[in-house]
C-alpha positions as CSV (number, residue, x, y, z in Angstrom):
1,X,0.0,0.0,0.0
2,X,1.5,3.4,-1.0
3,X,1.3,6.5,1.1
4,X,-1.6,7.9,-0.8
5,X,-3.7,4.8,-0.2
6,X,-2.7,4.9,3.5
7,X,-4.0,8.5,3.7
8,X,-7.3,7.6,2.1
9,X,-7.7,4.7,4.5
10,X,-7.1,7.1,7.4
11,X,-9.6,9.5,6.0
12,X,-12.2,6.7,5.9
13,X,-12.2,6.6,9.7
14,X,-13.5,10.2,9.7
15,X,-16.3,9.8,7.2
16,X,-19.6,8.1,6.9
17,X,-19.6,4.9,4.8
18,X,-21.7,6.4,2.1
19,X,-19.7,9.6,2.0
20,X,-16.4,7.6,1.6
21,X,-17.8,5.3,-1.1
22,X,-19.2,8.2,-3.0
23,X,-16.2,10.6,-3.1
24,X,-13.1,9.0,-1.8
25,X,-13.1,5.2,-2.6
26,X,-12.4,5.5,-6.3
27,X,-9.6,8.1,-6.0
28,X,-6.2,6.9,-7.3
29,X,-2.9,8.2,-6.2
30,X,-0.1,9.0,-8.7
31,X,3.0,7.6,-7.0
32,X,5.4,8.6,-9.7
33,X,4.3,12.3,-10.1
34,X,3.7,12.9,-6.4
35,X,6.6,14.0,-4.1
36,X,7.2,15.7,-0.8
37,X,5.6,18.9,-1.9
38,X,2.6,17.7,-4.0
39,X,0.2,14.8,-3.7
40,X,-1.6,14.1,-7.0
41,X,-4.9,12.2,-7.1
42,X,-7.2,11.3,-10.0
43,X,-11.0,11.3,-9.9
44,X,-13.5,10.1,-12.5
45,X,-15.6,13.3,-13.0
46,X,-15.5,17.0,-12.5
47,X,-18.3,17.0,-9.8
48,X,-16.2,14.8,-7.6
49,X,-13.1,16.8,-8.2
50,X,-14.8,20.1,-7.1
51,X,-16.4,18.5,-4.1
52,X,-13.1,17.0,-2.9
53,X,-11.2,20.3,-3.4
54,X,-13.8,22.2,-1.4
55,X,-14.5,19.6,1.3
56,X,-11.6,17.2,1.7
57,X,-8.4,18.7,0.3
58,X,-7.3,20.3,3.6
59,X,-8.1,17.0,5.5
60,X,-6.1,15.0,3.1
61,X,-3.1,17.4,3.4
62,X,-3.4,17.2,7.1
63,X,-3.2,13.4,7.1
64,X,-0.2,13.5,4.8
65,X,1.5,15.8,7.3
66,X,0.7,13.3,10.1
67,X,2.0,10.3,8.0
68,X,5.1,11.9,6.5
69,X,5.9,15.1,8.4
70,X,5.6,17.0,5.1
71,X,3.1,19.8,4.2
72,X,1.8,18.9,0.7
73,X,-0.2,20.7,-1.9
74,X,-3.1,18.3,-2.8
75,X,-4.0,18.3,-6.4
76,X,-7.1,16.4,-7.8
77,X,-7.6,16.1,-11.6
78,X,-9.4,14.0,-14.1
79,X,-8.0,10.6,-15.1
80,X,-6.0,10.6,-18.3
81,X,-6.0,14.4,-18.3
82,X,-2.6,15.9,-18.7
83,X,-2.2,19.3,-17.1
84,X,0.6,21.2,-15.6
85,X,0.6,20.9,-11.8
86,X,2.2,23.7,-10.0
87,X,4.2,22.6,-6.9
88,X,4.6,25.4,-4.5
89,X,7.2,25.0,-1.7
90,X,5.8,25.9,1.6
91,X,7.4,28.8,3.4
92,X,9.8,27.8,6.1
93,X,8.1,28.0,9.5
94,X,9.7,28.9,12.8
95,X,7.4,26.6,14.7
96,X,8.1,22.9,14.6
97,X,5.7,20.5,12.8
98,X,2.7,20.4,15.1
99,X,0.1,18.5,13.1
100,X,-2.5,21.2,13.7
101,X,-5.4,21.3,11.3
102,X,-5.4,24.9,9.9
103,X,-9.2,24.9,9.3
104,X,-9.8,24.9,13.1
105,X,-10.2,28.5,14.2
106,X,-12.2,30.5,16.7
107,X,-14.0,32.3,13.9
108,X,-15.7,29.1,12.6
109,X,-16.6,27.6,16.0
110,X,-20.3,28.0,16.7
111,X,-20.8,29.3,20.3
112,X,-23.9,28.6,22.3
113,X,-25.0,28.0,25.8
114,X,-23.7,24.4,25.8
115,X,-20.1,25.4,25.0
116,X,-19.8,29.1,25.9
117,X,-17.8,28.6,29.0
118,X,-15.2,26.3,27.3
119,X,-14.9,28.6,24.4
120,X,-14.3,31.6,26.7
121,X,-11.7,29.7,28.6
122,X,-9.8,28.5,25.6
123,X,-9.9,32.0,24.0
124,X,-8.5,33.5,27.2
125,X,-5.7,31.0,27.2
126,X,-4.9,31.7,23.6
127,X,-4.3,35.3,24.6
128,X,-2.3,34.6,27.7
129,X,-0.3,31.4,27.2
130,X,0.9,29.9,30.5
131,X,-0.5,32.7,32.6
132,X,-4.1,31.8,33.1
133,X,-5.8,28.4,33.5
134,X,-2.7,26.2,33.2
135,X,-3.5,23.4,32.6
136,X,-6.8,23.8,30.8
137,X,-8.8,20.6,30.8
138,X,-11.7,20.3,28.4
139,X,-14.1,17.4,28.6
140,X,-17.3,16.3,26.8
141,X,-18.8,13.7,24.4
142,X,-17.6,12.7,20.9
143,X,-18.0,15.3,18.1
144,X,-18.8,18.3,20.3
145,X,-15.8,20.4,19.4
146,X,-13.1,19.7,22.0
147,X,-10.4,19.2,19.4
148,X,-11.6,22.1,17.3
149,X,-11.3,24.5,20.3
150,X,-7.9,23.2,21.4
151,X,-6.4,23.4,17.9
152,X,-7.9,26.8,17.4
153,X,-5.7,28.0,20.3
154,X,-2.8,26.0,18.9
155,X,-3.1,27.8,15.6
156,X,-3.0,31.2,17.3
157,X,0.1,30.2,19.3
158,X,1.8,28.8,16.1
159,X,1.1,32.0,14.2
160,X,2.9,33.8,16.9
161,X,6.0,31.7,16.3
162,X,5.6,29.5,19.4
163,X,6.7,25.9,19.4
164,X,3.4,24.0,19.5
165,X,3.0,20.2,19.8
166,X,-0.4,18.6,19.2
167,X,-0.8,14.9,19.7
168,X,-3.1,12.2,21.0
169,X,-2.4,10.0,23.9
170,X,-2.1,7.0,21.5
171,X,0.5,8.9,19.4
172,X,2.3,10.0,22.5
173,X,2.4,6.3,23.7
174,X,3.6,4.9,20.4
175,X,6.4,7.5,20.2
176,X,7.4,6.7,23.8
177,X,7.6,3.0,23.0
178,X,9.7,3.6,19.9
179,X,12.2,5.7,21.7
180,X,12.5,3.2,24.6
181,X,13.2,0.5,22.1
182,X,15.8,2.6,20.3
183,X,17.3,3.8,23.5
184,X,16.8,7.5,22.5
185,X,14.6,8.7,25.4
186,X,16.6,11.9,25.7
187,X,15.3,12.9,22.3
188,X,11.7,12.1,23.3
189,X,12.1,14.1,26.5
190,X,13.8,17.0,24.8
191,X,11.0,17.3,22.2
192,X,8.1,17.3,24.7
193,X,9.8,19.3,27.5
194,X,11.2,22.1,25.3
195,X,8.0,23.1,23.5
196,X,6.0,26.3,24.4
197,X,2.6,24.7,24.1
198,X,1.5,21.1,24.6
199,X,-1.9,20.0,23.3
200,X,-3.0,16.4,24.1
201,X,-6.3,14.8,23.0
202,X,-8.1,11.9,24.6
203,X,-6.2,12.0,27.9
204,X,-8.5,9.3,29.3
205,X,-6.5,6.7,27.4
206,X,-3.7,7.1,30.0
207,X,-5.9,5.0,32.2
208,X,-4.1,2.0,33.7
209,X,-0.9,2.6,31.8
210,X,1.5,3.2,34.7
211,X,4.8,3.6,32.8
212,X,3.5,6.2,30.4
213,X,1.7,8.0,33.3
214,X,5.1,8.3,35.0
215,X,6.7,9.8,31.9
216,X,3.8,12.1,31.3
217,X,3.9,13.3,34.9
218,X,7.5,14.4,34.6
219,X,6.7,16.1,31.2
220,X,3.8,17.9,32.8
221,X,6.0,19.0,35.8
222,X,8.7,20.3,33.5
223,X,6.4,22.3,31.3
224,X,4.3,23.7,34.2
225,X,7.4,24.7,36.1
226,X,8.7,26.6,33.0
227,X,5.4,28.4,32.6
228,X,4.5,26.6,29.4
229,X,0.9,26.2,28.4
230,X,-0.8,22.7,28.6
231,X,-4.3,22.0,27.2
232,X,-5.8,18.6,27.5
233,X,-9.1,17.0,26.4
234,X,-11.0,13.9,27.6
235,X,-14.4,12.4,27.4
236,X,-15.0,12.8,31.1
237,X,-14.0,14.9,34.2
238,X,-10.6,14.0,35.6
239,X,-12.2,12.6,38.8
240,X,-14.2,10.1,36.7
241,X,-11.2,8.7,34.7
242,X,-10.5,5.4,36.3
243,X,-7.0,4.0,36.5
244,X,-5.4,7.4,36.8
245,X,-2.8,8.2,39.4
246,X,-4.0,10.6,42.1
247,X,-1.1,13.0,41.5
248,X,-2.0,13.3,37.8
249,X,-5.7,13.7,38.6
250,X,-4.9,16.5,41.0
251,X,-2.7,18.3,38.5
252,X,-5.3,18.1,35.8
253,X,-7.5,20.1,38.1
254,X,-4.9,22.7,39.0
255,X,-5.9,25.1,36.4
256,X,-9.4,25.0,35.0
257,X,-11.7,22.2,34.1
258,X,-14.4,23.2,31.5
259,X,-17.0,21.0,30.0
260,X,-18.8,21.0,26.6
261,X,-22.4,19.8,26.6
262,X,-24.5,18.6,23.6
263,X,-25.7,21.8,21.8
264,X,-29.2,23.0,22.4
265,X,-31.5,23.3,19.4
266,X,-30.6,27.0,18.6
267,X,-26.9,26.2,18.5
268,X,-27.4,23.1,16.5
269,X,-29.3,25.1,13.9
270,X,-26.5,27.7,13.8
271,X,-23.9,24.9,13.3
272,X,-25.9,23.5,10.4
273,X,-26.3,26.9,8.8
274,X,-22.6,27.6,9.2
275,X,-21.7,24.3,7.6
276,X,-24.1,25.0,4.7
277,X,-22.3,28.3,4.2
278,X,-18.8,26.7,4.2
279,X,-19.8,23.8,2.0
280,X,-22.0,25.9,-0.4
281,X,-25.1,23.9,0.3
282,X,-28.4,25.8,0.1
283,X,-31.2,24.6,2.5
284,X,-34.4,26.2,3.5
285,X,-35.2,27.0,7.1
286,X,-37.6,24.1,7.3
287,X,-35.0,21.6,6.2
288,X,-32.4,23.0,8.6
289,X,-34.8,22.8,11.5
290,X,-35.8,19.3,10.5
291,X,-32.2,18.1,10.4
292,X,-31.5,19.8,13.8
293,X,-34.4,17.9,15.4
294,X,-33.8,14.4,14.1
295,X,-30.0,13.9,14.4
296,X,-27.8,13.8,17.5
297,X,-25.2,16.4,18.4
298,X,-22.2,15.0,16.6
299,X,-20.9,17.7,14.3
300,X,-19.2,15.1,12.1
301,X,-22.6,13.5,11.5
302,X,-24.0,16.9,10.5
303,X,-21.2,17.3,7.9
304,X,-21.9,13.8,6.6
305,X,-25.6,14.6,6.2
306,X,-25.0,17.8,4.3
307,X,-22.6,15.9,2.0
308,X,-25.1,13.2,1.4
309,X,-27.9,15.7,0.5
310,X,-25.7,17.7,-1.8
311,X,-24.5,14.5,-3.6
312,X,-28.0,13.1,-4.1
313,X,-29.2,16.5,-5.3
314,X,-26.3,16.8,-7.9
315,X,-26.3,13.3,-9.1
316,X,-30.1,13.0,-9.4
317,X,-30.6,16.5,-10.7
318,X,-33.3,17.4,-8.2
319,X,-33.8,20.3,-5.8
320,X,-33.4,19.7,-2.1
321,X,-36.8,20.1,-0.4
322,X,-38.2,18.8,2.9
323,X,-39.7,15.6,1.4
324,X,-36.5,14.9,-0.5
325,X,-34.5,15.4,2.7
326,X,-36.7,13.0,4.7
327,X,-36.3,10.3,2.0
328,X,-32.6,10.6,1.7
329,X,-32.0,10.5,5.5
330,X,-34.7,7.9,6.3
331,X,-32.2,5.0,6.9
332,X,-29.8,7.1,8.9
333,X,-32.6,8.5,11.1
334,X,-34.1,5.1,11.7
335,X,-30.6,3.9,12.8
336,X,-30.2,6.8,15.2
337,X,-33.7,6.2,16.7
338,X,-33.3,2.4,17.1
339,X,-32.7,2.7,20.8
340,X,-35.4,5.3,21.6
341,X,-38.4,3.8,23.3
342,X,-41.7,5.2,24.6
343,X,-40.6,5.2,28.3
344,X,-37.6,7.4,27.4
345,X,-39.9,9.8,25.6
346,X,-42.5,10.0,28.4
347,X,-39.8,10.5,31.0
348,X,-38.2,13.4,29.1
349,X,-41.6,15.1,28.5
350,X,-42.6,14.7,32.1
351,X,-39.3,16.1,33.4
352,X,-39.5,19.1,31.1
353,X,-43.1,19.9,32.0
354,X,-42.6,19.1,35.7
355,X,-45.1,16.3,36.1
356,X,-44.7,12.6,36.9
357,X,-44.4,10.1,34.0
358,X,-47.2,8.0,35.5
359,X,-49.6,11.0,35.3
360,X,-49.0,11.2,31.5
361,X,-50.2,7.6,31.2
362,X,-53.1,8.1,33.6
363,X,-56.7,9.0,32.8
364,X,-56.3,12.5,34.2
365,X,-58.0,15.2,32.2
366,X,-56.5,18.4,33.6
367,X,-55.2,20.8,31.0
368,X,-51.5,20.3,31.7
369,X,-51.8,16.5,31.7
370,X,-53.7,16.5,28.4
371,X,-51.1,18.8,26.9
372,X,-48.2,16.5,28.1
373,X,-50.0,13.4,26.9
374,X,-50.6,14.7,23.5
375,X,-47.0,15.8,23.1
376,X,-45.8,12.4,24.3
377,X,-48.1,10.6,21.8
378,X,-47.0,12.7,18.9
379,X,-43.3,12.3,19.6
380,X,-43.7,8.6,20.2
381,X,-45.3,8.3,16.8
382,X,-42.5,10.4,15.2
383,X,-39.5,8.8,16.9
384,X,-40.5,5.1,17.3
385,X,-41.7,2.3,15.1
386,X,-44.8,1.6,17.3
387,X,-48.1,1.3,15.5
388,X,-51.2,3.3,16.5
389,X,-52.8,0.3,18.3
390,X,-49.5,-0.2,20.2
391,X,-49.6,3.5,21.2
392,X,-53.2,3.2,22.3
393,X,-52.4,0.3,24.5
394,X,-49.3,2.0,26.0
395,X,-51.2,5.2,26.8
396,X,-54.4,3.4,28.0
397,X,-56.6,4.9,25.3
398,X,-59.6,3.2,23.7
399,X,-58.2,2.3,20.3
400,X,-56.1,3.6,17.4
401,X,-58.7,6.1,16.3
402,X,-58.1,8.0,19.6
403,X,-54.4,8.1,18.7
404,X,-55.1,9.3,15.2
405,X,-57.4,12.1,16.6
406,X,-54.7,13.2,19.0
407,X,-52.0,13.4,16.3
408,X,-54.3,15.4,14.0
409,X,-54.8,17.9,16.8
410,X,-51.1,18.2,17.4
411,X,-50.5,18.7,13.7
412,X,-53.1,21.5,13.6
413,X,-51.4,23.2,16.6
414,X,-48.0,23.0,15.0
415,X,-49.3,24.8,12.0
416,X,-51.1,27.5,14.0
417,X,-48.8,28.1,17.0
418,X,-45.1,28.8,16.4
419,X,-44.3,28.6,20.1
420,X,-45.9,25.1,20.3
421,X,-43.9,24.0,17.2
422,X,-40.7,25.1,18.9
423,X,-41.6,23.2,22.1
424,X,-42.1,20.0,20.1
425,X,-38.8,20.6,18.3
426,X,-36.9,21.2,21.6
427,X,-38.3,18.1,23.2
428,X,-37.5,16.0,20.2
429,X,-34.0,17.4,20.2
430,X,-33.5,16.5,23.9
431,X,-34.7,12.9,23.3
432,X,-32.5,12.3,20.2
433,X,-29.5,14.0,21.7
434,X,-29.6,11.8,24.8
435,X,-29.9,8.6,22.9
């Protein structure tokens, strides 16, 4: 396998299967014409070429840098087409090769209530390296923007000429093992203890690895003692990372611990609109709102959905409307909702409206109970595969006609009352995001 194929295989891990098969799978790498400055790929049509240039070129270049240590100019052209490819040498940089993704910046990070604190903390650190919040520890679920924020700060530092190292715990561990085997630990220690800024992703993978924890502890102490900035990310709070030495846990909490929560509906809509702008995909407000309410909070999934819609629209020569969107995303949405059940929906609605789940399923006819019951029935119908007779049995109603009557009332309210429509969307978002 050549280096071009290795890079495409690595990119496969970041994409949905359909996205990879549609745009990346059939790319071919020109081993003879490519070199340390340029990577040349061939695609089978102009549509794919334009999409790859706009969407994936920077990611491919970034992966080449990780694999080879060289910054390359990615060129994509038609098969059997001869054209002069310009190879531009990259200007020499003062900072060492840091493997930062240049597309990660503060400007294109969408800020909302769920991530505002973490954003403010990282922004502050980027303006005062080593002086405030050192270390800065960011934690949260997959795809919420931890790496984006951390690398945004790293790009600021690197543009200032600072020596920045970005790595994952896995890469740190592999490098450590290689230097131990080669008996060159002094080179490893010099690299990590002489930088100005150290950024490490997925710190939870230090768990139960005593030898590497020992080495990382001394690296941490050396950098902190020299006033160098450390930013770490993990999927959970330091206190909840099992198999972590107490002295490391306490040091991770020395500076500031900031969490990122799944985005609320408004932020998710803003993210989708921003991604549409970047990827030149035009979607109506109804479609944006629909996508925001039916998918989870993983930003990578949002990008995959937009790519899928754009590709279907281009290849099938149809406009993207709401019905088209629902059909295209049907399988993906069903997969996301596979683990959602009626109990989960009723509990979420009850908590939001400050009533007991058992009351929603009761015969109570007070205004607030009827309101909650109708919403629960509607969302159960939308998010689960249960039939109307099954819904009637679950909610203790006479038969499926009562369910049908309730859903009709809800649909009428959605059309007439914008506030009610937003409430339905918010609750739907909470349920799908927690799944």
